[in-house]
DRENVEXZA-426315 format. One line per 3 residues: number of its first residue (from 1); their letters; for each residue x, y, z of C-alpha. Coordinates in steps of 0.02 Angstrom, whole numbers, plus 50000, padded with zeros to 5 digits. Example, Ala and Ser with C-alpha at 12.3 -4.5 7.8 and 13.67 -1.06 7.14 Angstrom:
residues 2
1	as	50615,49775,50390  50684,49947,50357
end
This chain:
residues 502
1	xxx	50942,44941,44808  51024,44887,44977  50972,44942,45147
4	xxx	51036,44956,45330  50928,44958,45462  50993,45058,45636
7	xxx	50879,45030,45797  50912,45115,45938  50838,45043,46089
10	xxx	50789,45193,46224  50736,45224,46374  50531,45282,46323
13	xxx	50550,45206,46147  50628,45103,46014  50668,45193,45850
16	xxx	50706,45094,45691  50783,45192,45523  50789,45136,45360
19	xxx	50963,45205,45278  51009,45164,45087  51179,45145,45014
22	xxx	51223,45335,45018  51180,45385,45201  50996,45430,45138
25	xxx	50868,45395,45271  50713,45332,45179  50591,45289,45334
28	xxx	50589,45268,45511  50454,45187,45646  50453,45222,45837
31	xxx	50387,45086,45940  50355,45182,46110  50345,45101,46301
34	xxx	50332,45158,46466  50457,45139,46623  50418,45099,46816
37	xxx	50470,45185,46974  50418,45090,47091  50497,45170,47244
40	xxx	50610,45358,47234  50744,45335,47172  50709,45188,47073
43	xxx	50683,45139,46872  50635,44992,46814  50597,44925,46612
46	xxx	50513,44757,46546  50643,44674,46448  50508,44597,46327
49	xxx	50450,44790,46315  50603,44814,46205  50561,44692,46091
52	xxx	50401,44709,46087  50434,44890,46042  50599,44847,45912
55	xxx	50466,44747,45814  50370,44865,45799  50470,45011,45752
58	xxx	50558,44895,45623  50399,44844,45537  50354,45009,45541
61	xxx	50523,45068,45466  50502,44940,45315  50336,44996,45273
64	xxx	50388,45190,45287  50515,45144,45145  50418,45019,45035
67	xxx	50581,44923,45063  50590,44745,45042  50655,44611,45181
70	xxx	50774,44555,45063  50852,44703,45008  50916,44743,45204
73	xxx	51099,44701,45226  51126,44722,45384  51057,44761,45535
76	xxx	51158,44883,45689  51102,44898,45870  51110,45045,45997
79	xxx	51033,45080,46144  51018,45151,46347  51179,45102,46427
82	xxx	51206,45023,46596  51043,44943,46617  51039,44787,46702
85	xxx	50944,44646,46632  50964,44442,46710  50909,44321,46612
88	xxx	50904,44149,46667  50957,43955,46586  50822,43960,46473
91	xxx	50833,44145,46416  50699,44200,46528  50706,44369,46618
94	xxx	50740,44343,46809  50671,44543,46849  50618,44677,46770
97	xxx	50768,44791,46697  50867,44896,46830  50896,45089,46705
100	xxx	51036,45161,46704  50944,45302,46789  50911,45193,46942
103	xxx	51011,45275,47095  50968,45128,47239  51155,45051,47219
106	xxx	51242,45188,47317  51296,45058,47471  51363,44928,47308
109	xxx	51476,45070,47253  51579,45079,47410  51567,44891,47397
112	xxx	51645,44862,47245  51784,45003,47279  51840,44925,47426
115	xxx	51847,44750,47355  51956,44813,47203  52039,44949,47276
118	xxx	51998,45145,47215  52148,45158,47134  52150,44985,47024
121	xxx	51970,45018,46971  52021,45172,46898  52162,45108,46810
124	xxx	52083,44951,46737  51880,45031,46711  51924,45214,46681
127	xxx	51796,45240,46806  51741,45245,46974  51604,45146,47051
130	xxx	51427,45248,47024  51261,45200,47059  51215,45229,46885
133	xxx	51330,45061,46817  51296,44891,46783  51387,44808,46911
136	xxx	51324,44894,47074  51156,44840,47019  51207,44668,46988
139	xxx	51274,44682,47173  51135,44760,47228  51035,44576,47163
142	xxx	51166,44464,47257  51125,44570,47413  50917,44596,47420
145	xxx	50857,44475,47285  50974,44320,47319  50861,44198,47259
148	xxx	50868,44276,47090  51055,44319,47107  51050,44117,47104
151	xxx	50955,44084,46954  51064,44207,46828  51148,44124,46693
154	xxx	51183,44275,46589  51186,44465,46605  51150,44577,46475
157	xxx	51119,44760,46411  50954,44805,46334  51031,44832,46141
160	xxx	51090,44664,46181  50945,44572,46268  50868,44651,46102
163	xxx	51017,44552,45993  50972,44395,46094  50789,44390,46036
166	xxx	50831,44426,45880  50959,44296,45845  50981,44189,45999
169	xxx	51170,44257,46018  51218,44345,46176  51352,44469,46121
172	xxx	51388,44659,46153  51513,44785,46095  51665,44871,46169
175	xxx	51564,45057,46204  51418,44967,46282  51518,44863,46388
178	xxx	51632,44995,46449  51472,45074,46538  51468,44918,46652
181	xxx	51608,44954,46779  51666,44764,46730  51764,44838,46584
184	xxx	51946,44849,46559  51932,44986,46443  52113,45011,46391
187	xxx	52134,44832,46347  51953,44818,46248  51908,44691,46333
190	xxx	51826,44609,46495  51915,44648,46661  51936,44467,46724
193	xxx	52019,44537,46891  51865,44648,46942  51736,44509,46885
196	xxx	51868,44381,47023  51871,44526,47141  51688,44540,47151
199	xxx	51617,44354,47121  51572,44379,46957  51571,44230,46840
202	xxx	51659,44267,46674  51525,44160,46576  51379,44277,46637
205	xxx	51454,44407,46518  51413,44402,46324  51560,44411,46190
208	xxx	51618,44580,46181  51679,44626,46018  51718,44803,45911
211	xxx	51556,44919,45858  51549,44864,45658  51570,44678,45667
214	xxx	51453,44576,45598  51436,44445,45733  51255,44357,45718
217	xxx	51102,44347,45617  50946,44347,45619  50861,44177,45668
220	xxx	50689,44116,45608  50592,44152,45766  50687,44345,45762
223	xxx	50609,44355,45584  50447,44285,45599  50416,44422,45741
226	xxx	50502,44591,45659  50479,44581,45472  50656,44528,45422
229	xxx	50717,44394,45331  50830,44286,45410  51006,44251,45384
232	xxx	51020,44467,45387  51174,44494,45490  51189,44601,45647
235	xxx	51319,44727,45697  51393,44743,45877  51329,44924,45870
238	xxx	51343,45043,46027  51282,45097,46169  51166,45251,46139
241	xxx	51300,45388,46158  51423,45317,46058  51308,45288,45918
244	xxx	51260,45468,45930  51422,45528,45905  51426,45423,45739
247	xxx	51256,45490,45700  51323,45672,45724  51499,45636,45635
250	xxx	51580,45664,45808  51708,45522,45756  51851,45621,45776
253	xxx	51958,45744,45900  51885,45923,45869  51689,45925,45853
256	xxx	51599,45879,46018  51427,45793,46035  51281,45869,46147
259	xxx	51112,45766,46174  50988,45856,46255  50860,45704,46250
262	xxx	50787,45609,46443  50975,45639,46497  51116,45767,46447
265	xxx	51264,45730,46388  51424,45812,46337  51533,45677,46231
268	xxx	51715,45709,46153  51806,45595,46042  52001,45542,46126
271	xxx	52145,45452,46037  52173,45390,46201  52094,45339,46358
274	xxx	52105,45481,46456  52029,45516,46645  51989,45670,46704
277	xxx	52084,45698,46880  51944,45715,46974  51813,45573,46918
280	xxx	51682,45670,46866  51672,45626,46675  51681,45461,46619
283	xxx	51790,45389,46494  51717,45237,46389  51781,45141,46217
286	xxx	51711,45232,46064  51606,45156,45917  51751,45197,45831
289	xxx	51894,45067,45843  52054,45107,45915  51945,45283,45995
292	xxx	51895,45319,46156  51787,45461,46226  51754,45572,46386
295	xxx	51569,45580,46432  51490,45688,46565  51314,45637,46612
298	xxx	51174,45751,46692  51028,45630,46731  50900,45758,46698
301	xxx	50891,45876,46546  50757,45860,46422  50647,45758,46555
304	xxx	50669,45912,46662  50558,45986,46540  50434,45859,46518
307	xxx	50430,45846,46701  50377,46035,46693  50260,46018,46555
310	xxx	50182,45868,46644  50175,45971,46796  50115,46166,46748
313	xxx	50066,46140,46574  49963,45986,46544  49903,45959,46354
316	xxx	50025,46136,46314  50114,46100,46158  50301,46138,46183
319	xxx	50307,46263,46061  50197,46358,46138  50315,46358,46288
322	xxx	50464,46405,46178  50391,46541,46149  50328,46600,46313
325	xxx	50526,46578,46360  50584,46649,46195  50489,46815,46248
328	xxx	50580,46829,46423  50744,46892,46438  50923,46803,46477
331	xxx	50932,46748,46637  50748,46730,46675  50753,46914,46778
334	xxx	50845,46829,46901  50775,46654,46920  50905,46491,46910
337	xxx	50819,46309,46913  50956,46161,46984  50895,46024,46860
340	xxx	50942,45872,46982  50773,45804,46991  50834,45632,46974
343	xxx	50994,45621,47052  51160,45681,46974  51312,45610,46893
346	xxx	51423,45776,46824  51495,45826,46911  51404,45785,47066
349	xxx	51413,45617,47088  51260,45629,47211  51080,45514,47197
352	xxx	51028,45619,47357  51037,45785,47239  50854,45845,47188
355	xxx	50795,45985,47076  50758,46178,47125  50708,46360,47071
358	xxx	50807,46489,47169  50748,46665,47173  50561,46643,47118
361	xxx	50460,46806,47147  50286,46865,47095  50379,46939,46948
364	xxx	50358,46749,46861  50260,46679,46772  50274,46509,46677
367	xxx	50377,46581,46521  50507,46606,46648  50513,46432,46711
370	xxx	50526,46376,46569  50668,46478,46529  50772,46441,46681
373	xxx	50739,46256,46637  50820,46281,46490  50952,46393,46552
376	xxx	51017,46264,46705  51021,46117,46600  51147,46219,46473
379	xxx	51231,46254,46623  51208,46075,46681  51306,46043,46524
382	xxx	51443,46172,46542  51493,46076,46691  51558,45954,46584
385	xxx	51595,46045,46429  51733,46137,46564  51794,45987,46631
388	xxx	51843,45915,46454  51920,46083,46411  52003,46074,46559
391	xxx	52094,45896,46524  52165,45985,46352  52026,45927,46253
394	xxx	52019,46034,46092  51819,46094,46062  51808,46180,45897
397	xxx	51621,46137,45875  51466,46081,45983  51327,45970,45872
400	xxx	51179,45967,45966  51049,45808,45957  50899,45730,46042
403	xxx	50751,45798,46069  50792,45972,46139  50892,46000,45976
406	xxx	50735,46032,45910  50710,46192,46002  50804,46352,45887
409	xxx	50794,46434,46066  50874,46297,46171  51017,46297,46042
412	xxx	51064,46466,46031  51059,46471,46252  51184,46336,46217
415	xxx	51275,46429,46112  51300,46578,46217  51322,46478,46399
418	xxx	51458,46363,46314  51523,46515,46198  51542,46395,46047
421	xxx	51471,46374,45882  51312,46238,45904  51247,46164,45739
424	xxx	51111,46042,45717  51149,45927,45570  51041,45852,45459
427	xxx	50982,45685,45532  50904,45699,45681  50900,45524,45752
430	xxx	51073,45520,45799  51096,45338,45887  50963,45247,45767
433	xxx	51063,45341,45619  51243,45280,45697  51190,45100,45732
436	xxx	51142,45092,45552  51309,45181,45479  51404,45060,45596
439	xxx	51311,44916,45509  51323,44986,45341  51532,44970,45382
442	xxx	51524,44796,45429  51424,44754,45267  51563,44856,45143
445	xxx	51456,44985,45094  51568,45111,45151  51781,45077,45216
448	xxx	51753,45167,45350  51642,45246,45482  51720,45429,45450
451	xxx	51685,45395,45268  51511,45333,45304  51477,45481,45399
454	xxx	51533,45592,45271  51411,45513,45130  51259,45549,45234
457	xxx	51303,45715,45365  51309,45884,45345  51249,46057,45444
460	xxx	51060,46098,45437  51064,46240,45566  51188,46357,45656
463	xxx	51206,46469,45825  51324,46570,45842  51367,46635,46023
466	xxx	51327,46809,46075  51475,46883,46166  51347,47030,46270
469	xxx	51240,46866,46320  51367,46775,46360  51438,46876,46482
472	xxx	51267,46889,46574  51280,46716,46578  51455,46685,46632
475	xxx	51404,46783,46780  51232,46676,46808  51345,46517,46781
478	xxx	51448,46545,46928  51269,46598,47035  51211,46413,46994
481	xxx	51383,46338,47020  51382,46393,47194  51200,46308,47238
484	xxx	51246,46131,47254  51372,46166,47394  51247,46263,47479
487	xxx	51107,46155,47467  51184,45973,47456  51172,45967,47677
490	xxx	50982,45995,47648  50966,45867,47488  51051,45740,47611
493	xxx	50934,45781,47765  50783,45783,47636  50851,45605,47590
496	xxx	50875,45531,47783  51043,45494,47720  51204,45540,47858
499	xxx	51301,45694,47790  51481,45654,47751  51630,45758,47684
502	x	51615,45939,47628
end
């Protein structure tokens, strides 16, 4: 039996899957870790935690599968996108990694836009400069930590830091590189023009290849720390959302992937790098060679429910909260939740946006709060859904993934809010599974990514939209949409930020 391993370097832990040559999951493991919020709007993580968590996860997966390291023919990597990892000339981390949901670099976004020019930046990177992207964080380091900046020898993304520790190779893939703000998304290569405009040395950037390419091999040190065999090939892999899409079979136009993890993502596969005219969504390279994707991102999705549980229901099982929400009527009896707990990206690129319950009254209890959070997240995902549909993307089905997809109620709410069938696939570890499929294609177990998906994936459950409930949600969605513009001046004042625009 031949196996591949998929590893996802997530925000709260590393996950590893052992997948056989028929696409079946044979074992899995988790290596948890934490992240820090040293200031409001900041998020940082120790890169070594990713490496330690990966080692724990791989060893656990091998043990669970009863697999020999000699049976592993390739490894694929996935990970949280955008997070900035800076290494010195000896390969040591210069500071904690600045994560994807960190909002400190708003001023640097303006600097990037001024240096490159707004139209040219969009033409090259297919995206505006946003605080969550890698490039603004790099400029923030230059502006605020010049001593660390002066010692930079290389810039890596989280999964690529793990690759470096595993193989001694500095490399990435085109889907993850697309989220840096330094990549020519149409040409699928680093943008020499953007790098030059920002005075960032090209030699800092890792080699970028298509996702299935086997471009490195496990070193002896990497083998000793993970339990793998030295010389095992490692595929380029993909950013977590592109890998997640592969792990749910969203590899061609039609089906759309919705992820409810810490963040929320709406992901559509494209045959060309189409851009939303309002620049509210992201257009990146897909992990499928020759394809791109459009992606809307909300920063707090499952994270919003986790916050609610920690704040108001500590120790209560998520299943119990789900049951309380299920007996609460749709619309939570007039309670609406804005899920902007850590700022927002789509459709409002506003680091000062904050969460809010609107409509609270004495009638509302914990079940109402839970249901309002679920519905508010669904409304936030609908914002991205409507933008993607408006640019002409046909949506035939929604494939839900992430921790939120484990909730039958949340899937039904999504179906009613979006008006489209929502399905959950038989494999729930989407990003790690997608990374494993990329490795299987690179190793020649499957001829194409599409063939790999067809071999291992099938629908496990369905939620059909209910027109009567959908009509109620349509009306409530209009109320939801009106709240951010009304509260935006208050958000800015509370954050101490100047109010500009309308």
